[in-house]
N, C-alpha and C positions, 0 to 999 in steps of 0.2 A: 499815250501808253504809260501805264504806271508799272515800272519794272518790278518793284518789290511788293505789289499788291498780293493779298492773300492772308492766310492765317498761320501764325508761327507760335511756338511756345518757347519760353526760356528754360533751358535745361537746368535741373538741379545738379549740384556738384557733389557726388558721393565721396566720402572720406573713409579710409581704412581704419582698422582698430587702433593703429598707432597715431592717427590724426592726419596722415598724409593723404594727398589726393589719390583716389582709387581709379586709375585710368581704365582698368579692365571693366570695372562696374559701369563707368561712364560709357564705354563703348557698347556694353550690353544694353543700356538704356536707349542709346541711339538706334540700335537694331530694332527694338520694339517700336519706337516712334516712326521708323521708316515704313512700317506696315500700316500706319494710320494715314488718313487723307490730308494731314498737315502739309502746307506749302513748303515749309522749311523749318529750321531750328535756329535758336539763338544760344550761343555759349557765352558765358561771363556776363550775364545780365544781373540785375538786382537779385532775382530769385536764384541765381547761381552763386550767390555769396561772393561776387567778384571783389568787393572791397576787402574781403578777408584773405584773399589769395596773394601769395608772393608772385613776383614777375615770372620766375621760372615755372611756377605752377600754372599761371595763366597761359603761358605759351604751350605747356604740355596739354592743357585742356583743349586748346584750339587744335593742336596737332592730332590729338586722339579723336576728336569729333570729325574733323575733316577726312581722316583716313577711313572712318566708318561710314561716310556718306558718299553716295554717287554724285557726280558733278551736276546732274540735272536737278538736284534738290538744293536750293540756296541755303547757305550758312552765313549768318550774321554773328559778329563778335563784338562784345562790349570792350571799348578801348579808352573810355573816358578816364582821365586822371586830373589832378588838381592844376598842374601846370600845362601850358600849351606845349612846351618842349617834350614833357613826358607823354602827353597824349599823342603827339606826332610819332614818337619812338614806338609806343605800343601799337599804333596804327600800322606803321611800316612793318613791324614784326608779324602782325596778324595777316597782313596782305601777303607777305612772303610765305606764310603757312597755308595760304590757299583760300581765305575767306572771300565771299562774294561782295560783302559790304561791311562797314563798321558802324556800330551804334555808339554814339558819343554823348554821354550824359553831360549836363551842365556842370562846370566847376562851381564850387559853392562855399568853400571855407571862408573866403572874404566876402560875405553876403552883401554888405553895404556897397561894395564896389562892383558888384556883378550887374552892371547896367546893360542896356541894349547895345551901346557902343562897344563895351568890353566883350560881350558875347559875339557880336558880329566880327570883331577882330580875331577872337580866338578861333571860331569855326572857319573863318576864311583862311587863316593860316594853316589850320589842320587840313582842310579840303585841298588847298593848293599843293600840299606835300603828299597827300594820300594817293597811293597807287590804285585804290579801289573807291567806289562811291561811299559817301558819308551820309548816315542818317542821324539827325538830331535826336536827342532824348531828353524830354522834359518830365521830371519826376519830383515834383515839389514836396510830396509826402516824405521823401528821404533827404532831399537837398535843402529845402527851405527857400529856394529861389525859383523864379518863374520866368520862362522864356516867352516874352510878350509877342503878340501877333505882328507888331511892327518889325521885330527882329526876324521872325520867320519869313515874312514877306520879302525882306531884303535877301536873306540867305537862300531862299528858294530859287533865286535867279542864278546862283553860282552853278556852273556846269557840272561840278562834282559833288554837289549836295542833292541827294536823291529824294529825301523825305524826312519825316519826323515820326517818332513814337511819342504820343501825348498821353500821359498817365493820369493827369488831373481830371476832376469830375466837372469842370466848368464847361458846359456845353456851348455857352455863348462864345467863349474863347476858341473852342474846337471849331465852331462854325466860321469864326474869323480866320483861322488858319486856312480853312478850305477856300474862303473867299479871296484871301490875299495871295495865296500860293501861285507860283508860276505854273504853266501847263506842264503836266507830266510829273509834278511833285507829289509824292505819295504820302498821304496822311493816315497813320495807323493808330487805332485805339489801343490803349495800354491798360485799361481797367475793366475787369469783368462787370463791375457795378454799372458802368455806363456803356457797355458794349453795344447793346441793341440801339440805344439812343444815338450813339456815334455812327452806327451803320445807316440809320435813317437820315442822318444829316449828310451822308455822302462819304463816310470813311471808306478807304480803299482796302481795308483789312484790319488786322489786329495782331498784337503780340500779347498773349494772355497766359498767366500762370495756370488758370483753370483749364486751358487747352492741353496742358500736360497731363491732365487727369481725365478729361472728357473731350478728347479731340474731335470725335465724330459729331457730337452734339454742337460743338462750337463751329465746326465747318458747316453743318446743316443750317444753323442760324444765318451764317453769312450767305450761303447760297439761296436760302428762302427769301431773305430781304432783297437780294439782287434780282430775284424772279418777281418781286413785287407782291409777295404773299405775306403782307405785314402782320395780319392777325395771327397767322400760324407761327410766324417767327417770334412774335411777342409771347405767345404761350410757351414756346420752347425756352425763351429767355427767362421767363418766370420760373420754369422748372430748374434751370441751371443756377439761378440766383443764390439759393442757400449754400450750395457747394462752393460757388465762386467766393462768397463772403468768408467761408471757413478757411479757405486756402489763401485768402487775401487779407482783408482788413482785420479779421478776428485773430488768426494764428500765424499769418505771414509765412515766411520760409519754413519754420518748423512744422507748420500745418501742411504745407505742400509736400514736404518730405514724408510726413506720416501717411498722407493720402497715396502717394505713388508706391510706398512700401506695402501698403495694404493690397495694392493691385499687382504686386509681384515684381515691381521694379526695384532697383537698388537706390533707396533713398538714404536710409541711415540717419545718423544724428547730425545736426548742424554744427558748425565750428564755433567754439566759445569766442565771445561771451554769449552767443545765442544758446538757448536751452531747448531741449526737446520738449514737445508737448506732453502733458500727462495722460494717463489712461482714460480719464473722462473725455478729453478732447478726441482721443483716438476713437472712442466708442461713438461719439457724435458724428465724426467724419465717416466712419464705417456705415452708419445708418444712411447717410446721404448717398454714399456710393451704391448701396443696395437700392435705395429709392430710384436711382437713375439707371438701374440695371447694368452697372459697370462690372459686376463680378460674373464670371462665366458660370452658367448653370447647365445641367445635363438635359433639361427638358425644353429650353427655349433658346432661340438665337440670341446670343449675348452681344452687347455693345462693348465688351471688355477691350481695354486698350491693347491694340496689337493682336487681337484675336483673329484667327484665320477667317476669311470671308466664307 
């Protein structure tokens, strides 16, 4: 049994006009997502601008999301910090606030010293102390370090390490994670660009930014692959790909915020030094949302995010 299998999205973090975290807007976004078929939500992920938040803001974000979510929808929270001690402290606070598991990115400032031995020791100490299950998080595009399959194989045997989110596009490494992992260890895709490929290799689900924009389509792809209808799933993945690229590799967090704002959620501006996307990017994103039928229309059944069934 893979406890955290399924499709999740990392929540964007809305900010008020004065630059503070807008808890009410965050709660409104959660309410919309709860009407979607997503398995659960992630707060304080990379797309939630977690590195930009102060500790009290991080705790407020977790508290806000947990209070807005029913207990039968899993909530994951990013608690990765540069030091093992700070990661353990953030993890214990998140657990006290009611998260179901924590997502812990690799520390990365001292890149040359981030060896397999260092990672194994770090994650083992965190998992030993954590009151909730730990999910590893490998995101080399941001960290510049890579959690190798050898480390994942060792860590997957820890009773309190439940899985990994793998955001890299190396499908050979992804396959090795699956091969080396202990029984019950959940391997989640983290990149829309390789989502379909990861599923066909045996991924147990995904945490995707684009699932915050097109949750129904992302879940449909997952279910269709699981049912063995690969040609149909591949066609859906090709339809999703342009939007996934826009809110991922092309425009990143500012693009994701623009997309959810267009759909009526509270996106707003990113926190500096990130800059909002320009009008040309907004227009391109709007066209992709229209292409996928994500805006409600009076004449046809919409796939709009959170639209009533």
